[in-house]
N, CA, C and O atoms as a DFTB+ gen file, in Angstrom:
780 C
 N C O
     1  1      -3.805       0.775      26.866
     2  2      -2.379       1.434      26.802
     3  2      -2.084       1.961      25.406
     4  3      -2.423       1.291      24.431
     5  1      -1.504       3.062      25.273
     6  2      -0.962       3.771      24.095
     7  2       0.268       3.269      23.771
     8  3       1.162       3.397      24.608
     9  1       0.539       2.634      22.564
    10  2       1.889       2.270      22.074
    11  2       2.492       3.510      21.287
    12  3       1.790       4.087      20.456
    13  1       3.767       3.913      21.542
    14  2       4.298       5.038      20.896
    15  2       4.485       4.655      19.265
    16  3       4.368       5.454      18.336
    17  1       4.773       3.373      19.173
    18  2       4.988       2.816      17.912
    19  2       3.803       3.072      16.984
    20  3       3.981       3.498      15.843
    21  1       2.603       2.812      17.478
    22  2       1.449       3.156      17.004
    23  2       1.307       4.586      16.431
    24  3       0.962       4.727      15.258
    25  1       1.550       5.598      17.185
    26  2       1.577       6.951      17.012
    27  2       2.606       7.273      15.916
    28  3       2.251       7.980      14.972
    29  1       3.790       6.823      15.982
    30  2       4.850       7.199      15.074
    31  2       4.343       6.565      13.626
    32  3       4.333       7.245      12.599
    33  1       3.963       5.311      13.667
    34  2       3.643       4.644      12.310
    35  2       2.442       5.473      11.768
    36  3       2.373       5.743      10.569
    37  1       1.518       5.866      12.639
    38  2       0.241       6.663      12.095
    39  2       0.645       7.770      11.601
    40  3       0.194       7.996      10.478
    41  1       1.418       8.642      12.082
    42  2       1.925       9.968      11.611
    43  2       2.833       9.741      10.185
    44  3       2.686      10.498       9.225
    45  1       3.670       8.742      10.175
    46  2       4.289       8.611       9.054
    47  2       3.492       7.937       7.897
    48  3       3.889       8.132       6.748
    49  1       2.477       7.213       8.101
    50  2       1.631       6.643       7.102
    51  2       0.806       7.673       6.568
    52  3       0.720       7.805       5.347
    53  1       0.185       8.423       7.360
    54  2      -0.634       9.602       6.896
    55  2       0.138      10.585       6.026
    56  3      -0.380      11.095       5.033
    57  1       1.375      10.840       6.412
    58  2       2.080      11.781       5.531
    59  2       2.380      11.296       4.320
    60  3       2.331      11.999       3.311
    61  1       2.740       9.966       4.313
    62  2       3.283       9.197       3.051
    63  2       2.163       9.089       2.147
    64  3       2.357       9.424       0.978
    65  1       0.869       8.621       2.544
    66  2      -0.275       8.560       1.603
    67  2      -0.868       9.943       1.085
    68  3      -1.371      10.071      -0.031
    69  1      -0.744      11.019       2.074
    70  2      -1.082      12.339       1.648
    71  2      -0.327      12.652       0.602
    72  3      -0.924      13.034      -0.405
    73  1       0.936      12.583       0.576
    74  2       1.875      13.026      -0.411
    75  2       1.692      12.171      -1.666
    76  3       1.685      12.755      -2.750
    77  1       1.543      10.838      -1.623
    78  2       1.255      10.157      -2.803
    79  2       0.054      10.504      -3.540
    80  3       0.021      10.496      -4.771
    81  1      -1.041      10.841      -2.724
    82  2      -2.316      11.077      -3.315
    83  2      -2.245      12.411      -4.103
    84  3      -2.972      12.654      -5.067
    85  1      -1.248      13.306      -3.578
    86  2      -1.067      14.518      -4.392
    87  2       0.096      14.479      -5.356
    88  3       0.739      15.486      -5.651
    89  1       0.330      13.307      -5.819
    90  2       1.288      12.996      -6.860
    91  2       2.634      13.442      -6.564
    92  3       3.372      13.707      -7.513
    93  1       3.075      13.567      -5.313
    94  2       4.362      14.109      -4.813
    95  2       5.433      12.988      -4.839
    96  3       5.130      11.914      -4.319
    97  1       6.709      13.145      -5.419
    98  2       7.705      12.230      -5.324
    99  2       8.172      11.999      -3.981
   100  3       8.708      10.928      -3.699
   101  1       8.014      12.918      -3.124
   102  2       8.571      12.947      -1.740
   103  2       7.853      11.970      -0.935
   104  3       8.363      11.701       0.153
   105  1       6.760      11.381      -1.256
   106  2       6.162      10.281      -0.546
   107  2       7.067       9.188      -0.315
   108  3       6.938       8.466       0.674
   109  1       7.999       9.017      -1.191
   110  2       8.917       7.708      -1.128
   111  2       9.867       8.093       0.096
   112  3      10.080       7.190       0.906
   113  1      10.413       9.236       0.301
   114  2      11.349       9.332       1.450
   115  2      10.644       9.111       2.657
   116  3      11.216       8.503       3.562
   117  1       9.375       9.556       2.815
   118  2       8.629       9.212       4.074
   119  2       8.269       7.692       4.176
   120  3       8.160       7.021       5.202
   121  1       8.116       7.323       2.934
   122  2       7.723       5.859       2.908
   123  2       8.697       4.887       3.383
   124  3       8.365       3.765       3.766
   125  1      10.044       5.360       3.356
   126  2      11.146       4.572       3.866
   127  2      11.138       4.420       5.307
   128  3      11.387       3.337       5.836
   129  1      10.866       5.453       5.951
   130  2      10.845       5.683       7.306
   131  2       9.554       4.962       7.940
   132  3       9.563       4.374       9.021
   133  1       8.428       5.105       7.079
   134  2       7.160       4.257       7.415
   135  2       7.286       2.784       7.442
   136  3       6.760       2.140       8.350
   137  1       7.989       2.190       6.449
   138  2       8.303       0.870       6.307
   139  2       9.081       0.339       7.564
   140  3       8.750      -0.711       8.116
   141  1      10.106       1.094       7.980
   142  2      10.862       0.769       9.156
   143  2       9.971       0.823      10.349
   144  3      10.259       0.029      11.245
   145  1       8.978       1.577      10.530
   146  2       8.234       1.630      11.702
   147  2       7.143       0.548      11.759
   148  3       6.775      -0.052      12.769
   149  1       6.705       0.407      10.548
   150  2       5.693      -0.889      10.395
   151  2       6.337      -2.199      10.826
   152  3       5.740      -2.994      11.552
   153  1       7.602      -2.412      10.352
   154  2       8.273      -3.708      10.729
   155  2       8.229      -3.700      12.400
   156  3       7.793      -4.716      12.940
   157  1       8.609      -2.731      13.124
   158  2       8.807      -2.674      14.608
   159  2       7.322      -3.094      15.180
   160  3       7.110      -3.938      16.052
   161  1       6.388      -2.339      14.512
   162  2       5.016      -2.436      15.108
   163  2       4.387      -3.814      14.744
   164  3       3.631      -4.338      15.562
   165  1       4.676      -4.461      13.496
   166  2       4.167      -5.733      13.227
   167  2       4.907      -6.988      14.062
   168  3       4.329      -8.045      14.310
   169  1       6.119      -6.721      14.403
   170  2       6.939      -7.631      15.214
   171  2       6.387      -7.528      16.593
   172  3       6.320      -8.546      17.283
   173  1       5.951      -6.271      17.087
   174  2       5.504      -6.470      18.445
   175  2       3.993      -6.995      18.696
   176  3       3.550      -7.247      19.817
   177  1       3.189      -7.136      17.353
   178  2       1.961      -7.670      17.455
   179  2       1.807      -9.158      17.012
   180  3       0.757      -9.799      17.054
   181  1       3.053      -9.618      16.570
   182  2       3.032     -11.066      16.150
   183  2       2.120     -11.191      14.834
   184  3       1.350     -12.146      14.723
   185  1       2.214     -10.283      13.918
   186  2       1.448     -10.377      12.594
   187  2       2.595     -10.520      11.631
   188  3       3.121      -9.549      11.086
   189  1       2.989     -11.862      11.428
   190  2       4.012     -12.161      10.689
   191  2       4.093     -11.995       9.209
   192  3       5.139     -11.755       8.607
   193  1       2.834     -12.149       8.624
   194  2       2.784     -12.007       7.160
   195  2       2.947     -10.471       6.942
   196  3       3.536     -10.127       5.917
   197  1       2.513      -9.564       7.746
   198  2       2.618      -8.136       7.651
   199  2       4.018      -7.886       7.918
   200  3       4.534      -7.026       7.204
   201  1       4.777      -8.467       8.822
   202  2       6.100      -8.197       9.215
   203  2       6.942      -8.550       7.857
   204  3       7.721      -7.754       7.333
   205  1       6.703      -9.686       7.434
   206  2       7.502     -10.188       6.247
   207  2       7.458      -9.333       5.023
   208  3       8.356      -9.383       4.183
   209  1       6.416      -8.546       4.917
   210  2       6.064      -7.591       3.915
   211  2       6.991      -6.415       3.813
   212  3       7.175      -5.855       2.732
   213  1       7.565      -6.041       4.898
   214  2       8.275      -4.784       5.024
   215  2       9.493      -4.890       4.236
   216  3       9.719      -3.896       3.546
   217  1      10.376      -5.883       4.157
   218  2      11.486      -5.874       3.173
   219  2      11.103      -5.754       1.723
   220  3      11.735      -5.030       0.954
   221  1      10.025      -6.498       1.343
   222  2       9.564      -6.509       0.013
   223  2       8.965      -5.169      -0.278
   224  3       9.124      -4.654      -1.385
   225  1       8.236      -4.548       0.733
   226  2       7.719      -3.205       0.496
   227  2       8.767      -2.227       0.415
   228  3       8.610      -1.279      -0.355
   229  1       9.735      -2.314       1.048
   230  2      10.877      -1.338       0.836
   231  2      11.581      -1.369      -0.488
   232  3      12.012      -0.341      -1.011
   233  1      11.717      -2.823      -1.143
   234  2      12.153      -2.882      -2.534
   235  2      11.268      -2.228      -3.440
   236  3      11.740      -1.474      -4.291
   237  1       9.826      -2.463      -3.345
   238  2       8.909      -1.903      -4.283
   239  2       9.028      -0.419      -4.179
   240  3       8.975       0.261      -5.204
   241  1       9.186       0.129      -2.999
   242  2       9.293       1.580      -2.707
   243  2      10.529       2.224      -3.374
   244  3      10.478       3.354      -3.861
   245  1      11.679       1.436      -3.374
   246  2      12.907       1.910      -3.965
   247  2      12.566       1.870      -5.544
   248  3      12.930       2.791      -6.275
   249  1      11.959       0.928      -5.958
   250  2      11.869       0.754      -7.343
   251  2      10.790       1.778      -7.876
   252  3      10.977       2.400      -8.922
   253  1       9.769       1.907      -7.186
   254  2       8.749       2.956      -7.581
   255  2       9.359       4.403      -7.559
   256  3       9.076       5.223      -8.432
   257  1      10.143       4.655      -6.597
   258  2      11.010       5.985      -6.390
   259  2      11.641       6.390      -7.715
   260  3      11.542       7.497      -8.243
   261  1      12.360       5.242      -8.215
   262  2      13.164       5.318      -9.373
   263  2      12.175       5.659     -10.671
   264  3      12.365       6.591     -11.452
   265  1      11.007       4.638     -10.735
   266  2      10.127       4.695     -11.974
   267  2       9.629       6.072     -11.989
   268  3       9.706       6.721     -13.032
   269  1       9.090       6.614     -10.850
   270  2       8.349       7.931     -10.765
   271  2       9.481       9.241     -11.154
   272  3       9.060      10.330     -11.545
   273  1      10.620       9.016     -11.022
   274  2      11.608      10.088     -11.373
   275  2      12.415       9.804     -12.667
   276  3      13.114      10.681     -13.174
   277  1      12.301       8.525     -13.203
   278  2      13.047       8.224     -14.476
   279  2      12.069       7.437     -15.458
   280  3      12.181       6.256     -15.786
   281  1      11.012       8.411     -15.888
   282  2      10.176       7.688     -16.912
   283  2      11.038       7.491     -18.387
   284  3      12.042       8.108     -18.742
   285  1      10.352       6.502     -19.059
   286  2      10.779       6.332     -20.515
   287  2      10.264       7.566     -21.303
   288  3       9.634       8.482     -20.774
   289  1      10.540       7.514     -22.412
   290  2      10.240       8.828     -23.209
   291  2       8.693       8.840     -23.354
   292  3       8.115       9.914     -23.185
   293  1       8.031       7.799     -23.635
   294  2       6.530       7.619     -23.852
   295  2       5.772       7.613     -22.659
   296  3       4.545       7.521     -22.680
   297  1       6.450       7.709     -21.595
   298  2       5.846       7.686     -20.151
   299  2       5.827       8.955     -19.396
   300  3       5.288       9.068     -18.295
   301  1       6.530      10.059     -20.125
   302  2       6.482      11.383     -19.554
   303  2       5.389      11.961     -19.311
   304  3       4.497      11.941     -20.159
   305  1       5.225      12.594     -18.112
   306  2       3.923      13.639     -17.803
   307  2       3.888      14.709     -18.731
   308  3       4.930      15.253     -19.097
   309  1       2.749      15.059     -19.147
   310  2       2.651      16.213     -20.016
   311  2       2.954      17.562     -19.335
   312  3       3.190      18.586     -19.976
   313  1       2.930      17.487     -17.978
   314  2       3.263      18.702     -17.070
   315  2       4.737      18.770     -16.599
   316  3       5.304      19.803     -16.243
   317  1       5.284      17.525     -16.645
   318  2       6.637      17.495     -16.219
   319  2       7.419      16.503     -16.773
   320  3       7.302      15.349     -16.361
   321  1       8.280      16.815     -17.737
   322  2       8.936      15.543     -18.585
   323  2      10.030      14.810     -17.686
   324  3      10.687      13.914     -18.217
   325  1      10.245      15.123     -16.434
   326  2      11.022      14.390     -15.641
   327  2      10.204      13.384     -14.703
   328  3      10.757      12.581     -13.951
   329  1       8.860      13.521     -14.835
   330  2       8.017      12.684     -14.017
   331  2       7.168      11.665     -14.833
   332  3       6.844      11.899     -15.997
   333  1       6.822      10.526     -14.177
   334  2       6.044       9.506     -14.686
   335  2       4.589       9.911     -14.770
   336  3       3.987      10.343     -13.787
   337  1       4.026       9.763     -15.976
   338  2       2.523      10.173     -16.002
   339  2       1.707       8.960     -15.568
   340  3       2.069       7.793     -15.713
   341  1       0.543       9.380     -15.009
   342  2      -0.469       8.532     -14.522
   343  2      -1.183       7.637     -15.783
   344  3      -1.636       8.139     -16.812
   345  1      -1.169       6.254     -15.464
   346  2      -1.761       5.565     -16.609
   347  2      -2.910       4.532     -15.961
   348  3      -3.439       4.731     -14.867
   349  1      -3.165       3.528     -16.729
   350  2      -4.276       2.717     -16.394
   351  2      -4.015       1.240     -16.649
   352  3      -3.251       0.900     -17.553
   353  1      -4.615       0.381     -15.894
   354  2      -4.557      -1.117     -16.272
   355  2      -5.647      -1.371     -17.447
   356  3      -6.619      -0.631     -17.594
   357  1      -5.423      -2.322     -18.141
   358  2      -6.466      -2.823     -19.118
   359  2      -7.380      -3.687     -18.345
   360  3      -7.083      -4.061     -17.210
   361  1      -8.551      -4.034     -18.964
   362  2      -9.452      -4.940     -18.229
   363  2      -8.953      -6.347     -18.073
   364  3      -9.246      -7.033     -17.094
   365  1      -8.177      -6.770     -19.080
   366  2      -7.514      -8.120     -18.879
   367  2      -6.423      -8.143     -17.705
   368  3      -6.245      -9.158     -17.033
   369  1      -5.730      -7.001     -17.510
   370  2      -4.878      -6.871     -16.670
   371  2      -5.537      -6.713     -15.073
   372  3      -4.983      -7.109     -14.048
   373  1      -6.663      -6.133     -15.146
   374  2      -7.340      -6.038     -13.894
   375  2      -7.797      -7.412     -13.449
   376  3      -7.599      -7.787     -12.293
   377  1      -8.398      -8.156     -14.337
   378  2      -8.853      -9.642     -14.127
   379  2      -7.632     -10.514     -13.527
   380  3      -7.766     -11.353     -12.636
   381  1      -6.376     -10.163     -14.189
   382  2      -5.227     -11.032     -13.638
   383  2      -4.874     -10.582     -12.309
   384  3      -4.584     -11.430     -11.466
   385  1      -4.862      -9.337     -12.016
   386  2      -4.584      -8.840     -10.714
   387  2      -5.478      -9.429      -9.676
   388  3      -5.028      -9.884      -8.624
   389  1      -6.756      -9.417      -9.979
   390  2      -7.751      -9.856      -8.915
   391  2      -7.538     -11.334      -8.695
   392  3      -7.419     -11.708      -7.529
   393  1      -7.473     -12.231      -9.681
   394  2      -7.121     -13.523      -9.576
   395  2      -5.984     -13.961      -8.858
   396  3      -6.038     -14.852      -8.011
   397  1      -4.764     -13.240      -9.237
   398  2      -3.541     -13.339      -8.524
   399  2      -3.666     -13.010      -7.112
   400  3      -3.233     -13.872      -6.347
   401  1      -4.189     -11.899      -6.565
   402  2      -4.355     -11.627      -5.191
   403  2      -5.195     -12.769      -4.612
   404  3      -4.759     -13.204      -3.546
   405  1      -6.287     -13.339      -5.077
   406  2      -6.888     -14.303      -4.190
   407  2      -6.174     -15.623      -4.212
   408  3      -6.172     -16.291      -3.178
   409  1      -5.513     -16.106      -5.384
   410  2      -4.712     -17.169      -5.271
   411  2      -3.445     -17.138      -4.358
   412  3      -3.197     -18.056      -3.576
   413  1      -2.678     -16.062      -4.494
   414  2      -1.651     -15.864      -3.434
   415  2      -1.977     -15.748      -2.077
   416  3      -1.289     -16.331      -1.240
   417  1      -3.016     -15.014      -1.732
   418  2      -3.365     -14.795      -0.489
   419  2      -3.860     -16.196       0.191
   420  3      -3.550     -16.455       1.354
   421  1      -4.609     -17.039      -0.564
   422  2      -5.094     -18.194      -0.001
   423  2      -3.972     -19.046       0.218
   424  3      -3.911     -19.533       1.347
   425  1      -3.127     -19.325      -0.537
   426  2      -1.754     -20.129      -0.442
   427  2      -1.017     -19.547       0.719
   428  3      -0.686     -20.307       1.630
   429  1      -0.731     -18.296       0.778
   430  2      -0.080     -17.499       1.890
   431  2      -0.735     -17.861       3.215
   432  3      -0.110     -18.392       4.133
   433  1      -1.996     -17.553       3.267
   434  2      -2.718     -17.807       4.506
   435  2      -2.591     -19.144       5.121
   436  3      -2.360     -19.293       6.321
   437  1      -2.755     -20.174       4.232
   438  2      -2.642     -21.603       4.541
   439  2      -1.260     -21.763       5.121
   440  3      -1.096     -22.272       6.229
   441  1      -0.277     -21.334       4.382
   442  2       1.053     -21.596       4.915
   443  2       1.430     -20.945       6.324
   444  3       2.061     -21.549       7.191
   445  1       1.003     -19.755       6.428
   446  2       1.034     -18.995       7.795
   447  2       0.343     -19.693       8.847
   448  3       0.797     -19.744       9.990
   449  1      -0.718     -20.220       8.509
   450  2      -1.590     -20.994       9.569
   451  2      -0.834     -22.317      10.003
   452  3      -0.919     -22.773      11.143
   453  1      -0.162     -22.832       9.091
   454  2       0.556     -24.130       9.369
   455  2       1.844     -23.803      10.203
   456  3       2.090     -24.425      11.236
   457  1       2.612     -22.866       9.753
   458  2       3.777     -22.644      10.421
   459  2       4.060     -21.534      11.452
   460  3       5.130     -21.457      12.055
   461  1       2.960     -20.619      11.628
   462  2       3.000     -19.755      12.788
   463  2       1.615     -19.669      13.406
   464  3       0.915     -18.682      13.178
   465  1       1.178     -20.694      14.205
   466  2      -0.083     -20.877      14.836
   467  2      -0.393     -19.687      15.800
   468  3      -1.528     -19.459      16.219
   469  1       0.796     -18.889      16.142
   470  2       0.514     -17.529      17.034
   471  2      -0.138     -16.453      16.416
   472  3      -0.598     -15.553      17.117
   473  1      -0.253     -16.424      15.026
   474  2      -0.832     -15.470      14.180
   475  2      -2.246     -15.635      14.528
   476  3      -2.788     -16.727      14.362
   477  1      -2.996     -14.446      15.082
   478  2      -4.332     -14.605      15.568
   479  2      -5.397     -14.622      14.243
   480  3      -6.527     -15.087      14.398
   481  1      -4.990     -14.121      13.019
   482  2      -5.836     -14.092      11.917
   483  2      -4.901     -14.276      10.656
   484  3      -4.509     -13.256      10.090
   485  1      -4.556     -15.404      10.224
   486  2      -3.569     -15.733       9.274
   487  2      -4.138     -15.380       7.869
   488  3      -3.417     -14.800       7.058
   489  1      -5.511     -15.745       7.548
   490  2      -5.998     -15.466       6.320
   491  2      -6.181     -14.135       6.006
   492  3      -5.938     -13.737       4.867
   493  1      -6.635     -13.293       6.995
   494  2      -6.944     -11.891       6.917
   495  2      -5.479     -11.335       6.593
   496  3      -5.193     -10.705       5.575
   497  1      -4.617     -11.664       7.605
   498  2      -3.199     -11.010       7.736
   499  2      -2.540     -11.206       6.262
   500  3      -1.898     -10.306       5.722
   501  1      -2.752     -12.397       5.706
   502  2      -2.211     -12.714       4.293
   503  2      -2.927     -11.963       3.194
   504  3      -2.267     -11.455       2.288
   505  1      -4.279     -11.866       3.230
   506  2      -4.922     -11.123       2.289
   507  2      -4.575      -9.493       2.267
   508  3      -4.499      -8.881       1.202
   509  1      -4.394      -8.924       3.428
   510  2      -3.949      -7.695       3.506
   511  2      -2.604      -7.405       3.031
   512  3      -2.317      -6.340       2.484
   513  1      -1.706      -8.434       3.256
   514  2      -0.357      -8.448       2.897
   515  2      -0.313      -8.393       1.375
   516  3       0.287      -7.495       0.784
   517  1      -0.961      -9.371       0.759
   518  2      -0.950      -9.425      -0.813
   519  2      -1.572      -8.376      -1.369
   520  3      -1.087      -7.987      -2.432
   521  1      -2.698      -7.691      -0.867
   522  2      -3.334      -6.701      -1.386
   523  2      -2.454      -5.389      -1.177
   524  3      -2.527      -4.540      -2.065
   525  1      -1.674      -5.162      -0.142
   526  2      -0.644      -4.097      -0.043
   527  2       0.391      -4.246      -1.143
   528  3       0.706      -3.258      -1.806
   529  1       0.900      -5.362      -1.355
   530  2       2.066      -5.600      -2.306
   531  2       1.446      -5.132      -3.596
   532  3       2.003      -4.228      -4.219
   533  1       0.140      -5.774      -4.124
   534  2      -0.325      -5.333      -5.288
   535  2      -0.639      -3.879      -5.446
   536  3      -0.455      -3.362      -6.548
   537  1      -1.132      -3.114      -4.364
   538  2      -1.457      -1.738      -4.468
   539  2      -0.160      -0.915      -4.549
   540  3      -0.111       0.190      -5.090
   541  1       0.886      -1.531      -3.973
   542  2       2.163      -0.765      -3.934
   543  2       2.832      -1.017      -5.331
   544  3       3.519      -0.110      -5.801
   545  1       2.689      -2.110      -5.978
   546  2       3.280      -2.399      -7.322
   547  2       2.585      -1.484      -8.211
   548  3       3.191      -0.833      -9.062
   549  1       1.231      -1.413      -8.025
   550  2       0.573      -0.430      -9.196
   551  2       0.782       1.023      -8.843
   552  3       0.755       1.876      -9.731
   553  1       0.993       1.341      -7.554
   554  2       1.397       2.691      -7.245
   555  2       2.781       3.078      -7.832
   556  3       3.006       4.203      -8.279
   557  1       3.717       2.049      -7.802
   558  2       4.952       2.170      -8.387
   559  2       5.082       2.416      -9.865
   560  3       6.036       3.015     -10.362
   561  1       3.992       1.880     -10.590
   562  2       3.756       1.972     -12.060
   563  2       3.077       3.126     -12.314
   564  3       3.021       3.510     -13.482
   565  1       2.452       3.871     -11.289
   566  2       1.633       5.124     -11.352
   567  2       0.419       4.864     -12.107
   568  3       0.059       5.647     -12.985
   569  1      -0.344       3.640     -11.773
   570  2      -1.574       3.206     -12.408
   571  2      -2.771       3.900     -11.385
   572  3      -2.698       3.764     -10.163
   573  1      -3.713       4.546     -11.948
   574  2      -4.767       5.060     -11.047
   575  2      -5.571       4.022     -10.400
   576  3      -6.233       4.276      -9.395
   577  1      -5.535       2.752     -10.989
   578  2      -6.168       1.756     -10.346
   579  2      -5.590       1.310      -8.934
   580  3      -6.226       0.578      -8.177
   581  1      -4.432       1.774      -8.671
   582  2      -3.787       1.521      -7.374
   583  2      -4.630       1.989      -6.225
   584  3      -4.584       1.457      -5.116
   585  1      -5.461       3.084      -6.554
   586  2      -6.262       3.593      -5.550
   587  2      -7.522       2.776      -5.146
   588  3      -8.019       2.828      -4.021
   589  1      -7.967       2.056      -6.119
   590  2      -8.981       1.098      -5.832
   591  2      -8.439      -0.187      -4.880
   592  3      -9.019      -0.737      -3.944
   593  1      -7.311      -0.419      -5.376
   594  2      -6.647      -1.515      -4.410
   595  2      -6.631      -0.980      -2.978
   596  3      -7.189      -1.543      -2.036
   597  1      -5.883       0.251      -2.897
   598  2      -5.741       0.975      -1.680
   599  2      -6.959       1.013      -0.812
   600  3      -6.912       0.775       0.395
   601  1      -8.105       1.333      -1.492
   602  2      -9.392       1.373      -0.694
   603  2      -9.797       0.149      -0.079
   604  3     -10.222       0.116       1.076
   605  1      -9.665      -0.982      -0.898
   606  2      -9.916      -2.401      -0.237
   607  2      -8.867      -2.681       0.818
   608  3      -9.226      -3.298       1.821
   609  1      -7.489      -2.256       0.686
   610  2      -6.660      -2.591       1.676
   611  2      -6.947      -1.818       2.944
   612  3      -6.670      -2.308       4.039
   613  1      -7.603      -0.390       2.803
   614  2      -7.809       0.245       4.035
   615  2      -8.974      -0.353       4.874
   616  3      -8.949      -0.399       6.104
   617  1     -10.025      -0.819       4.084
   618  2     -11.177      -1.598       4.744
   619  2     -10.688      -2.798       5.552
   620  3     -11.006      -3.037       6.717
   621  1      -9.763      -3.620       4.679
   622  2      -9.257      -4.951       5.440
   623  2      -8.348      -4.643       6.493
   624  3      -8.318      -5.404       7.460
   625  1      -7.647      -3.707       6.459
   626  2      -6.773      -3.190       7.531
   627  2      -7.419      -2.699       8.843
   628  3      -6.962      -2.935       9.961
   629  1      -8.536      -1.988       8.579
   630  2      -9.422      -1.577       9.803
   631  2      -9.836      -2.974      10.496
   632  3      -9.685      -3.071      11.714
   633  1     -10.248      -3.836       9.907
   634  2     -10.751      -5.085      10.397
   635  2      -9.499      -5.937      11.048
   636  3      -9.640      -6.504      12.132
   637  1      -8.493      -5.977      10.447
   638  2      -7.113      -6.345      10.902
   639  2      -6.737      -5.981      12.258
   640  3      -6.542      -6.761      13.190
   641  1      -6.646      -4.526      12.273
   642  2      -6.116      -3.886      13.542
   643  2      -7.125      -3.983      14.490
   644  3      -6.754      -4.263      15.629
   645  1      -8.288      -3.821      14.300
   646  2      -9.285      -4.161      15.258
   647  2      -9.078      -5.497      15.990
   648  3      -9.050      -5.590      17.217
   649  1      -8.942      -6.471      15.177
   650  2      -8.885      -7.859      15.676
   651  2      -7.404      -7.960      16.571
   652  3      -7.419      -8.761      17.506
   653  1      -6.513      -7.419      16.401
   654  2      -5.406      -7.427      17.261
   655  2      -5.254      -6.425      18.432
   656  3      -4.301      -6.446      19.211
   657  1      -6.340      -5.494      18.489
   658  2      -6.284      -4.507      19.606
   659  2      -5.452      -3.359      19.335
   660  3      -5.015      -2.740      20.306
   661  1      -5.143      -2.949      18.078
   662  2      -4.410      -1.698      17.697
   663  2      -5.369      -0.540      18.014
   664  3      -6.529      -0.564      17.605
   665  1      -4.923       0.382      18.679
   666  2      -5.774       1.594      18.996
   667  2      -5.826       2.745      17.833
   668  3      -6.875       3.248      17.429
   669  1      -4.700       3.031      17.428
   670  2      -4.750       4.199      16.423
   671  2      -4.817       3.735      15.027
   672  3      -5.298       4.485      14.178
   673  1      -4.393       2.600      14.722
   674  2      -4.273       2.272      13.259
   675  2      -5.704       2.124      12.641
   676  3      -5.894       2.367      11.449
   677  1      -6.627       1.751      13.412
   678  2      -7.977       1.778      12.723
   679  2      -8.408       3.081      12.263
   680  3      -8.927       3.292      11.167
   681  1      -8.150       4.012      13.225
   682  2      -8.477       5.398      12.988
   683  2      -7.611       5.952      11.713
   684  3      -8.117       6.648      10.833
   685  1      -6.438       5.608      11.732
   686  2      -5.567       5.975      10.598
   687  2      -6.051       5.423       9.314
   688  3      -6.223       6.105       8.303
   689  1      -6.264       4.133       9.410
   690  2      -6.880       3.496       8.080
   691  2      -8.243       4.150       7.554
   692  3      -8.464       4.289       6.351
   693  1      -9.141       4.541       8.558
   694  2     -10.178       5.352       8.127
   695  2      -9.824       6.743       7.459
   696  3     -10.530       7.220       6.571
   697  1      -8.795       7.302       7.897
   698  2      -8.341       8.565       7.317
   699  2      -7.652       8.055       5.979
   700  3      -7.753       8.724       4.951
   701  1      -7.057       7.043       6.007
   702  2      -6.475       6.521       4.707
   703  2      -7.659       6.391       3.721
   704  3      -7.619       6.935       2.618
   705  1      -8.641       5.709       4.114
   706  2      -9.790       5.508       3.230
   707  2     -10.270       6.796       2.479
   708  3     -10.394       6.898       1.259
   709  1     -10.530       7.811       3.464
   710  2     -10.791       9.123       3.001
   711  2      -9.986       9.785       1.894
   712  3     -10.416      10.350       0.889
   713  1      -8.626       9.585       2.314
   714  2      -7.594      10.100       1.370
   715  2      -7.687       9.361      -0.012
   716  3      -7.716       9.970      -1.081
   717  1      -7.733       7.917       0.109
   718  2      -7.861       7.044      -1.090
   719  2      -8.949       7.576      -2.074
   720  3      -8.755       7.779      -3.273
   721  1     -10.096       7.771      -1.418
   722  2     -11.199       8.260      -2.293
   723  2     -10.855       9.515      -3.033
   724  3     -10.961       9.581      -4.257
   725  1     -10.430      10.542      -2.268
   726  2      -9.870      11.723      -2.866
   727  2      -8.803      11.462      -4.063
   728  3      -8.998      11.900      -5.197
   729  1      -7.707      10.740      -3.720
   730  2      -6.740      10.510      -4.514
   731  2      -7.132       9.621      -5.680
   732  3      -6.467       9.727      -6.711
   733  1      -8.055       8.828      -5.637
   734  2      -8.576       8.051      -6.861
   735  2      -9.039       9.065      -7.821
   736  3      -8.668       9.019      -8.994
   737  1      -9.869      10.024      -7.360
   738  2     -10.454      11.080      -8.424
   739  2      -9.387      11.942      -8.918
   740  3      -9.375      12.263     -10.106
   741  1      -8.458      12.359      -8.080
   742  2      -7.217      13.184      -8.520
   743  2      -6.394      12.513      -9.466
   744  3      -5.977      13.198     -10.400
   745  1      -6.085      11.348      -9.417
   746  2      -5.267      10.516     -10.215
   747  2      -6.070      10.167     -11.576
   748  3      -5.419       9.932     -12.594
   749  1      -7.446      10.133     -11.593
   750  2      -8.184       9.947     -12.759
   751  2      -8.071      11.144     -13.524
   752  3      -7.806      11.081     -14.724
   753  1      -8.264      12.329     -12.885
   754  2      -8.140      13.550     -13.573
   755  2      -6.747      13.709     -14.150
   756  3      -6.682      14.152     -15.297
   757  1      -5.537      13.387     -13.467
   758  2      -4.358      13.330     -14.044
   759  2      -4.264      12.467     -15.171
   760  3      -3.701      12.889     -16.181
   761  1      -4.772      11.232     -15.139
   762  2      -4.755      10.403     -16.141
   763  2      -5.430      10.816     -17.492
   764  3      -5.007      10.527     -18.612
   765  1      -6.571      11.554     -17.192
   766  2      -7.262      12.248     -18.391
   767  2      -6.392      13.462     -18.992
   768  3      -6.376      13.777     -20.182
   769  1      -5.752      14.017     -18.076
   770  2      -4.750      15.109     -18.797
   771  2      -3.526      14.590     -19.229
   772  3      -2.701      15.304     -19.800
   773  1      -3.345      13.413     -19.003
   774  2      -1.807      12.718     -19.425
   775  2      -0.837      13.292     -18.565
   776  3       0.314      13.395     -18.989
   777  1      -1.140      13.710     -17.340
   778  2      -0.188      14.259     -16.526
   779  2       0.568      13.167     -15.669
   780  3       1.456      13.504     -14.885
């Protein structure tokens, strides 16, 4: 059976990440609609960690929208002084991010398994949720490293959606994966140009 919410979510998600990968601030407007559609979809599939992610995701989206369009003086793009330039995490920050994701996902997965036994895959659900939050946070800061996080998210989401029987989302996540690879190289180029 085809779910209309899957089709709507897929279209909004693809549009949002396509725009983000092309460094367009308009990705945030589509992201607001995408977050709402994801909330409805996850509610219908009993994926509670992903469901709870949506209000947090919306807050990060609003903050990222502001950051991308209101950079500090030393954060301005060389190509557009009203836009945030692409930057990078340090190696120490990368290690901290990785350890944080594993720790928070493990604790959240255990809590989810304990309080919501109807979640079919609590640890995978939690891991995907924490990875998405981290990737969104890095995207809001316009760190090119966010695309590495998004690639990992896309692979994990393919497994998650297949496990609960979603039809279109695994295909969409495959398209996200292809876009993520292209976007990673695009943002590294922008980082090197200080754009």
